[in-house]
SELUM-452251 format. One record per residue (C-alpha): x, y, z; residue number from 1. Coordinates in steps of 0.001 Angstrom, whole numbers, plus 500000, padded with zeros to 6 digits. Last residue first. Layout:
REM SELUM-452251
NODE        x        y        z   num
NODE        X        Y        Z   NUM
...
END
This chain:
REM SELUM-452251
NODE        x        y        z   num
NODE   023484   349136   917411   572
NODE   026248   350995   919667   571
NODE   028892   351674   917011   570
NODE   026175   352767   914597   569
NODE   024615   355435   916924   568
NODE   027998   356446   917985   567
NODE   028968   357810   914704   566
NODE   025819   359879   914278   565
NODE   026129   361319   917730   564
NODE   029622   361871   917978   563
NODE   029604   363924   914602   562
NODE   026854   366082   915966   561
NODE   028552   367032   919133   560
NODE   031903   367453   917130   559
NODE   029912   370084   914648   558
NODE   028064   372003   917386   557
NODE   031522   372272   919374   556
NODE   033349   373461   916539   555
NODE   030801   376117   915432   554
NODE   030437   377395   919349   553
NODE   034134   377515   919444   552
NODE   034191   379615   916325   551
NODE   035603   378553   912749   550
NODE   035643   375098   913495   549
NODE   038114   372428   913274   548
NODE   037104   368886   914195   547
NODE   038309   365724   916014   546
NODE   036870   362423   917160   545
NODE   038301   359424   918574   544
NODE   036326   356061   919053   543
NODE   037798   353399   921598   542
NODE   036825   349935   921581   541
NODE   037373   348446   925154   540
NODE   038465   345328   927151   539
NODE   041685   347320   928197   538
NODE   045416   347147   927351   537
NODE   045576   347474   923486   536
NODE   042502   349207   923240   535
NODE   040423   348507   919888   534
NODE   040452   351593   917704   533
NODE   038023   353352   915868   532
NODE   038857   356970   914310   531
NODE   036993   359943   913401   530
NODE   037722   362888   911294   529
NODE   036760   366387   910654   528
NODE   038277   368448   907503   527
NODE   034967   369337   906011   526
NODE   035414   366516   903365   525
NODE   035614   363772   906029   524
NODE   038545   361729   906959   523
NODE   037769   357990   908477   522
NODE   040624   356559   910492   521
NODE   040275   352518   911051   520
NODE   042663   350990   913225   519
NODE   043825   347064   913722   518
NODE   047492   347723   913326   517
NODE   050308   347095   910768   516
NODE   053477   348876   911381   515
NODE   053847   352070   909794   514
NODE   055682   352757   906495   513
NODE   052901   355298   905756   512
NODE   050082   352826   906052   511
NODE   050662   349127   907245   510
NODE   047460   347633   905782   509
NODE   045961   347069   909275   508
NODE   046258   350962   909318   507
NODE   042991   351164   907498   506
NODE   042697   354873   906119   505
NODE   039225   355846   904925   504
NODE   039148   358485   902693   503
NODE   036719   361615   901714   502
NODE   033711   360697   903784   501
NODE   030886   363123   902653   500
NODE   029111   365290   905236   499
NODE   025356   364793   905961   498
NODE   025932   363365   909174   497
NODE   028427   360901   908051   496
NODE   028719   360032   904421   495
NODE   029803   357040   902128   494
NODE   030042   354510   905289   493
NODE   032365   351923   905502   492
NODE   031047   348236   905062   491
NODE   033848   346118   905039   490
NODE   035948   348037   907469   489
NODE   033290   349091   909704   488
NODE   031530   345918   910128   487
NODE   034833   344364   910807   486
NODE   035556   346421   913578   485
NODE   032282   346000   915285   484
NODE   032685   342155   914910   483
NODE   035923   342393   916682   482
NODE   034807   344303   919417   481
NODE   031924   342247   919699   480
NODE   034048   339062   919820   479
NODE   036293   340551   922330   478
NODE   033096   341339   924627   477
NODE   032049   337667   924338   476
NODE   035281   336141   925564   475
NODE   035555   338755   928363   474
NODE   034714   342330   929081   473
NODE   033289   344989   926398   472
NODE   033996   348484   927750   471
NODE   032727   351007   925325   470
NODE   034871   354266   924360   469
NODE   034076   357683   923584   468
NODE   036970   360201   922976   467
NODE   036435   363843   922240   466
NODE   038331   366861   920219   465
NODE   037802   370314   919505   464
NODE   040132   372524   917543   463
NODE   039247   376141   917265   462
NODE   041796   378046   915129   461
NODE   045472   378750   915291   460
NODE   045369   382349   916761   459
NODE   042269   382388   918211   458
NODE   042366   379064   919729   457
NODE   045954   379767   920881   456
NODE   044809   383055   922696   455
NODE   042021   380865   924562   454
NODE   044484   378475   925579   453
NODE   046896   381071   927153   452
NODE   043349   382559   928973   451
NODE   043153   379068   930453   450
NODE   046853   379007   931391   449
NODE   046144   382202   933271   448
NODE   047519   385214   932321   447
NODE   049105   388553   933902   446
NODE   052844   388077   932350   445
NODE   054098   386572   935718   444
NODE   051221   384087   935493   443
NODE   052264   383080   931965   442
NODE   055620   381960   933398   441
NODE   054059   380359   936235   440
NODE   051373   378479   934360   439
NODE   054250   377432   931840   438
NODE   056587   376225   934516   437
NODE   053753   374096   936239   436
NODE   052918   372270   932754   435
NODE   056588   371692   932370   434
NODE   057028   370362   935744   433
NODE   054135   368252   935648   432
NODE   054816   366754   932312   431
NODE   058427   365929   933512   430
NODE   057145   364007   936434   429
NODE   054338   362436   934263   428
NODE   056787   361160   931723   427
NODE   055990   358984   928615   426
NODE   058361   356776   927535   425
NODE   061739   356477   925973   424
NODE   063991   358413   928463   423
NODE   066602   361044   928737   422
NODE   066258   362741   925490   421
NODE   064113   365848   926646   420
NODE   060493   366454   926392   419
NODE   058037   363677   926982   418
NODE   054421   363709   927136   417
NODE   051305   361069   927854   416
NODE   047953   362305   928627   415
NODE   045765   360138   926312   414
NODE   046205   362538   923484   413
NODE   049675   361480   922858   412
NODE   052750   363206   923241   411
NODE   056496   363855   922019   410
NODE   058610   366970   922304   409
NODE   061837   368275   921145   408
NODE   063544   365690   919122   407
NODE   066451   367193   916805   406
NODE   065762   365659   913404   405
NODE   067869   363526   910712   404
NODE   070818   363096   913250   403
NODE   070845   359410   912365   402
NODE   071240   357746   915731   401
NODE   069367   360381   917827   400
NODE   066735   360408   915000   399
NODE   066220   356646   915193   398
NODE   066289   356646   919099   397
NODE   063547   359295   919329   396
NODE   061517   357384   916492   395
NODE   061412   354212   918488   394
NODE   060391   356275   921843   393
NODE   057386   357668   919769   392
NODE   056742   354224   918786   391
NODE   056691   352833   922111   390
NODE   054482   355831   923547   389
NODE   051341   354031   922050   388
NODE   049140   354845   919301   387
NODE   050520   354774   915868   386
NODE   053135   357606   914742   385
NODE   052769   360862   913047   384
NODE   055871   363355   912588   383
NODE   055837   367070   912926   382
NODE   058676   369270   911707   381
NODE   059256   372416   913571   380
NODE   059309   375781   911817   379
NODE   057571   377585   914770   378
NODE   054237   377652   913083   377
NODE   054883   374276   912130   376
NODE   054774   373438   915983   375
NODE   051680   375289   916660   374
NODE   049731   373276   913897   373
NODE   050914   370063   915100   372
NODE   049797   370938   918594   371
NODE   046304   371587   917216   370
NODE   046322   368669   914713   369
NODE   044780   366605   917882   368
NODE   046032   363058   918804   367
NODE   044781   360040   917127   366
NODE   047578   359606   914545   365
NODE   050012   359827   917437   364
NODE   052613   362644   918012   363
NODE   056088   363568   917365   362
NODE   057585   367075   917315   361
NODE   060901   367637   915589   360
NODE   063479   370220   915413   359
NODE   065911   370671   912556   358
NODE   066799   374285   912568   357
NODE   067313   373956   916280   356
NODE   065492   376535   918363   355
NODE   068001   377709   920950   354
NODE   067817   381557   920359   353
NODE   066464   382364   923453   352
NODE   063015   383502   922415   351
NODE   062976   380423   919995   350
NODE   063262   378324   922768   349
NODE   060757   379873   924797   348
NODE   058412   379874   922014   347
NODE   058981   376102   921141   346
NODE   058469   375114   925162   345
NODE   055506   377343   925732   344
NODE   053627   376556   922606   343
NODE   054231   372854   923153   342
NODE   053208   372919   926629   341
NODE   049982   374518   925625   340
NODE   049168   372260   922705   339
NODE   049940   369323   924938   338
NODE   047645   370597   927708   337
NODE   044907   370841   925211   336
NODE   045439   367507   923440   335
NODE   045271   365831   927185   334
NODE   042341   367373   927745   333
NODE   042273   370312   930273   332
NODE   040083   369683   933419   331
NODE   038371   373177   934055   330
NODE   038053   374516   937645   329
NODE   035723   377578   937549   328
NODE   036901   380864   938647   327
NODE   034513   382607   936066   326
NODE   037672   383254   933463   325
NODE   038510   379427   933790   324
NODE   040484   377910   936362   323
NODE   042904   375416   935650   322
NODE   043228   371402   936125   321
NODE   045957   369457   934727   320
NODE   046179   365725   933896   319
NODE   049419   363931   933871   318
NODE   050139   360147   932583   317
NODE   053265   357999   933186   316
NODE   053065   358296   936873   315
NODE   052806   354607   937876   314
NODE   049308   355186   939828   313
NODE   048123   358091   937295   312
NODE   049088   361867   938013   311
NODE   047216   364741   939241   310
NODE   047964   368436   938818   309
NODE   045869   371342   940199   308
NODE   046723   374733   939055   307
NODE   046754   378484   940220   306
NODE   045587   377458   943691   305
NODE   043310   379483   945993   304
NODE   044282   377444   948910   303
NODE   040919   376472   949919   302
NODE   039700   376265   946385   301
NODE   042408   374077   945463   300
NODE   041925   371723   948362   299
NODE   038294   371197   947046   298
NODE   039706   370875   943986   297
NODE   042183   368236   944792   296
NODE   039755   366375   946537   295
NODE   037182   365988   943344   294
NODE   040194   365735   940884   293
NODE   039572   361980   940161   292
NODE   036013   362937   939466   291
NODE   037354   365080   936533   290
NODE   038400   362139   934575   289
NODE   041945   362126   932536   288
NODE   043965   361992   935668   287
NODE   043068   358161   935916   286
NODE   043009   356542   939325   285
NODE   039206   355287   938680   284
NODE   036211   355623   941278   283
NODE   038235   357542   943698   282
NODE   039119   357593   947244   281
NODE   039938   353778   947850   280
NODE   042665   353490   945092   279
NODE   042364   349918   946275   278
NODE   046006   349381   946031   277
NODE   046838   352430   948253   276
NODE   050039   354393   948173   275
NODE   050017   357497   950350   274
NODE   049332   361192   949154   273
NODE   045577   360653   948146   272
NODE   043937   361629   951412   271
NODE   046837   364280   952100   270
NODE   046043   366097   948818   269
NODE   049779   367266   948252   268
NODE   050338   371139   948366   267
NODE   053420   372562   946330   266
NODE   054053   375941   947395   265
NODE   057889   376615   946993   264
NODE   058557   376198   943058   263
NODE   062260   376650   942445   262
NODE   063439   374091   939989   261
NODE   064380   371333   942576   260
NODE   061205   371756   944399   259
NODE   059147   370804   941581   258
NODE   061415   367968   940701   257
NODE   061253   366841   944406   256
NODE   057465   366904   944592   255
NODE   057008   364948   941388   254
NODE   059808   362275   942334   253
NODE   058095   361755   945882   252
NODE   054260   361689   945263   251
NODE   054410   359998   941602   250
NODE   054134   356301   942512   249
NODE   050570   355914   943122   248
NODE   047608   356865   945795   247
NODE   046097   359346   943075   246
NODE   049512   361202   943038   245
NODE   047640   364370   943765   244
NODE   049263   367700   943357   243
NODE   048080   371306   944266   242
NODE   050368   374023   943081   241
NODE   050407   377650   944002   240
NODE   052702   380037   942098   239
NODE   054240   383174   943806   238
NODE   057376   381720   945036   237
NODE   058173   379898   942039   236
NODE   058015   383263   939723   235
NODE   060867   385099   941407   234
NODE   064577   383790   941411   233
NODE   063990   380056   941410   232
NODE   060990   380094   938481   231
NODE   063238   382454   936450   230
NODE   066290   380281   936684   229
NODE   064290   377203   935910   228
NODE   062991   378650   932748   227
NODE   063215   375759   930030   226
NODE   063389   372955   932721   225
NODE   064767   369732   931018   224
NODE   067666   369569   933722   223
NODE   064853   368986   936685   222
NODE   064253   365616   934899   221
NODE   068018   364849   934914   220
NODE   068394   365779   938535   219
NODE   064982   363756   939468   218
NODE   066258   360595   937826   217
NODE   069902   360868   939284   216
NODE   068653   361375   942654   215
NODE   066360   358116   942274   214
NODE   069207   356051   941105   213
NODE   071528   357294   944253   212
NODE   068648   356695   946327   211
NODE   068179   352625   945526   210
NODE   068429   349916   943384   209
NODE   068951   346229   944666   208
NODE   071109   343640   942630   207
NODE   070037   340083   942017   206
NODE   072123   338171   940311   205
NODE   075356   338746   942176   204
NODE   075710   335007   943046   203
NODE   074625   335530   946668   202
NODE   071781   337552   945802   201
NODE   070403   335213   943412   200
NODE   070852   332006   945548   199
NODE   069244   333653   948783   198
NODE   066402   335006   946452   197
NODE   065865   331721   945165   196
NODE   066576   330798   941452   195
NODE   064256   330309   938831   194
NODE   064275   328654   935104   193
NODE   060808   328324   933715   192
NODE   060439   324622   932419   191
NODE   058667   323419   935215   190
NODE   055878   326121   934086   189
NODE   055209   323698   930982   188
NODE   056397   324072   927221   187
NODE   057983   327347   927120   186
NODE   058108   327564   923510   185
NODE   055026   329803   923184   184
NODE   057100   332396   925473   183
NODE   059980   332518   923012   182
NODE   057660   333087   919978   181
NODE   056015   335723   922113   180
NODE   059269   337358   922923   179
NODE   060250   337328   919129   178
NODE   056793   338877   918347   177
NODE   057578   341624   921037   176
NODE   060756   342787   919292   175
NODE   059038   343015   915653   174
NODE   056261   344687   917211   173
NODE   057992   347606   919395   172
NODE   059273   346668   922798   171
NODE   058606   349434   925375   170
NODE   061426   351978   925239   169
NODE   064537   352188   927253   168
NODE   067140   351792   924527   167
NODE   068242   348246   925965   166
NODE   064530   347032   925058   165
NODE   061511   347240   927452   164
NODE   058958   344905   928891   163
NODE   055496   345966   930607   162
NODE   053917   343609   933061   161
NODE   050218   344144   934139   160
NODE   047992   344361   937193   159
NODE   044097   344588   937268   158
NODE   041812   344199   940448   157
NODE   042258   347848   941438   156
NODE   040690   349110   938327   155
NODE   043190   350199   935387   154
NODE   044858   353386   935880   153
NODE   048556   352178   934780   152
NODE   048373   348379   935252   151
NODE   051832   348246   936568   150
NODE   054769   345821   937029   149
NODE   057795   347472   935178   148
NODE   060407   345382   933303   147
NODE   063678   346501   931612   146
NODE   065963   345731   929099   145
NODE   070098   345300   928105   144
NODE   071059   347623   931201   143
NODE   073290   350540   930466   142
NODE   072802   351924   933812   141
NODE   071337   355382   932622   140
NODE   069599   353810   929829   139
NODE   067670   351307   931707   138
NODE   067328   353834   934691   137
NODE   065613   356437   932348   136
NODE   062990   354091   931109   135
NODE   062275   352774   935043   134
NODE   062205   356302   936046   133
NODE   059404   356743   933348   132
NODE   057457   354035   934979   131
NODE   057562   355351   938376   130
NODE   058873   353548   941327   129
NODE   057620   351493   944220   128
NODE   059857   349752   946618   127
NODE   062834   347746   946493   126
NODE   063999   348796   942932   125
NODE   065571   345588   941345   124
NODE   068511   345288   939003   123
NODE   068164   341577   937899   122
NODE   071615   340344   936489   121
NODE   070708   337734   933796   120
NODE   072094   334115   934231   119
NODE   068703   332387   933226   118
NODE   067813   331580   936870   117
NODE   068454   335218   937747   116
NODE   066117   336319   935123   115
NODE   063382   334045   936736   114
NODE   064373   335371   940244   113
NODE   063984   339004   939280   112
NODE   060271   338334   937453   111
NODE   059279   336572   940477   110
NODE   060531   339807   942691   109
NODE   058479   342211   940476   108
NODE   055630   339918   940796   107
NODE   055735   339793   944622   106
NODE   056302   343737   945043   105
NODE   053194   344186   942366   104
NODE   051024   341961   944172   103
NODE   048229   344384   944635   102
NODE   049056   347594   943217   101
NODE   051558   350395   944333   100
NODE   053960   350174   941280    99
NODE   056547   348368   940276    98
NODE   060259   348479   938789    97
NODE   062657   346166   937313    96
NODE   066093   346874   935655    95
NODE   067375   344040   933452    94
NODE   070953   343146   933058    93
NODE   073206   340880   930645    92
NODE   076333   339470   931979    91
NODE   079933   340568   931567    90
NODE   082039   340985   928489    89
NODE   080565   341163   925132    88
NODE   078819   338406   922745    87
NODE   075663   339526   921871    86
NODE   072961   341079   924361    85
NODE   070001   340349   921890    84
NODE   069699   336564   922286    83
NODE   070166   336746   925907    82
NODE   067571   339450   926432    81
NODE   065013   337582   923965    80
NODE   065671   334306   926056    79
NODE   065060   336231   929209    78
NODE   061756   337600   927901    77
NODE   060386   334050   927321    76
NODE   061462   333103   930667    75
NODE   059823   336508   932154    74
NODE   056379   335594   930071    73
NODE   056523   331860   932039    72
NODE   057183   333371   935267    71
NODE   054647   336216   935036    70
NODE   051973   333505   933883    69
NODE   052999   331472   936965    68
NODE   053298   334407   939555    67
NODE   049772   335453   938679    66
NODE   047885   337927   936187    65
NODE   045042   335924   934649    64
NODE   044106   334180   931677    63
NODE   045911   330875   932224    62
NODE   044191   330779   935601    61
NODE   044668   331933   939267    60
NODE   043820   335545   940197    59
NODE   044812   339227   939316    58
NODE   042626   340615   936212    57
NODE   044886   341336   933172    56
NODE   047785   343346   931495    55
NODE   050921   341433   929887    54
NODE   053557   343047   927602    53
NODE   053034   346061   925554    52
NODE   053114   344733   922140    51
NODE   051051   342148   923211    50
NODE   051609   339179   925456    49
NODE   047896   337238   925757    48
NODE   046728   335786   928745    47
NODE   046530   332239   927924    46
NODE   042889   331287   926398    45
NODE   039408   329854   927749    44
NODE   040924   329654   930913    43
NODE   040137   332316   933182    42
NODE   037016   333227   931326    41
NODE   036091   329514   931064    40
NODE   036372   329332   935100    39
NODE   034358   332313   935741    38
NODE   031368   331134   933571    37
NODE   031687   327539   935189    36
NODE   030903   328931   938550    35
NODE   030108   325931   940841    34
NODE   033898   324646   940316    33
NODE   034965   328027   941382    32
NODE   036543   326827   944982    31
NODE   038582   324185   942924    30
NODE   040588   327163   941271    29
NODE   041433   328723   944483    28
NODE   042295   325422   946006    27
NODE   044786   324877   943083    26
NODE   046323   328224   943776    25
NODE   046690   327510   947396    24
NODE   048419   324132   946616    23
NODE   051195   325539   944632    22
NODE   051758   324551   940748    21
NODE   055088   322892   939930    20
NODE   053210   319472   940723    19
NODE   050788   320190   937700    18
NODE   047637   318237   938094    17
NODE   045409   320968   938855    16
NODE   046824   323202   936374    15
NODE   046599   320562   933414    14
NODE   043120   319941   934596    13
NODE   042039   323573   934081    12
NODE   043508   323635   930707    11
NODE   041591   320505   929558    10
NODE   038465   321935   930777     9
NODE   039394   325010   928992     8
NODE   039968   323279   925886     7
NODE   036741   321300   926063     6
NODE   034427   324234   926664     5
NODE   032973   324772   929909     4
NODE   029182   324330   930552     3
NODE   029649   320871   931808     2
NODE   032085   321780   934404     1
END
């Protein structure tokens, strides 16, 4: 262990000598004695609990996802739940769901038993469920909080642990900071309070959820359809959908919801229908990537499908693929799908006389201005938040309580959308329904969604966006990400590609009343912008770009130049 740092050596010895840690875990660590680099990465820090919870590689070690890091985090969350519950009758409760990943069921049960050990009722789904259903069920069941075990679309070796407040939203910074303080006070794994499953069930502290909760979720999502009667009466029978859950949780709820509003031709990609923790048919189970739709495109051609829809493993992100004028499949970006859904939703509400005077669309600071421009066209206010749907959810609750705005739609460029007030997290079940409904509606008018997008460009301008990311793993990668952000912050460019930088927005200063976050956004004089942001869930630095051109060719040329110049410096 001579190549290990002394703090890591001390941490490893603590684990090996801790009688609370099982022998199998200790043996896994002993087997790595000849791999100091791996051991250093596993122990140079504790797996950090961020505003979204935990996310990391599965394995033994303080910087890994395992039952011990889950238990310690849950102990801290349990203290938060008890503290926020107040002096009311009964016991606080937490709803728990999990996805199809390795150890997701085991981690979910571990969290439940720690909650039970703290006198909190754990309401646990017995098999995989979507993240948006978790958010809905927290609200629907009047729970004090929620936990979902998922790593979204990360590679198979990852898992994660997300925590929710009583409103059904992911914890925002001031809440997460309290949980972090609680976790830091857990002196050892032995200090984690835990019951056996038999004890928890016997005392009514472990309750199993089921079919009634599933039905309530699907029914509520379907109620947010804009034109369900029209889909049922005519349009749904003439619209062919190919859907892939990418081996995740979306298969049953997406199909049931589409069926509930009248779609009769929904074809699931058979190779990707069943849960698979290895996501064996794709390089990445990410509906943002064209490769994830390879099998869906094959089936789509065979069936002459009108739209292809994919959802990520925990079914909170939705990607859509449509045919262009040449019959070629085109993957819509998150910004493009969002713009189409905003236009469809608001135009239909206006036509029906149901568009409220105080309507609002909420989006993130790295999301395209195209959707915002469309919303303002319909007289709808637009509010920006930091990246992360928790901030959109926080605004939803704020508006619901104050009555300042009527929430209509929230979205982020990373394929997360929500219409309706039933949840506080992005919902790919809802988004699948809404994009399919829009496709069927416009098909009834003789248009494809691609043609609708072209019309929106012609009316509102040619918006183009691009995302570049660099994966930088481990301790050295984290240092490199921090160094890159510091360099741009301390030595901001005066001009980029011959265009003067008008302003640098440093969100670490807490701009516009938003929480402080390590994000830099550069506004250029020609209306273009780019933004640098370390990912909160992956070892990546992300760079977002956006331009607004006079023609599609002009816009594409401008964004290509902007990306080239900026990434040269990022990669230097």
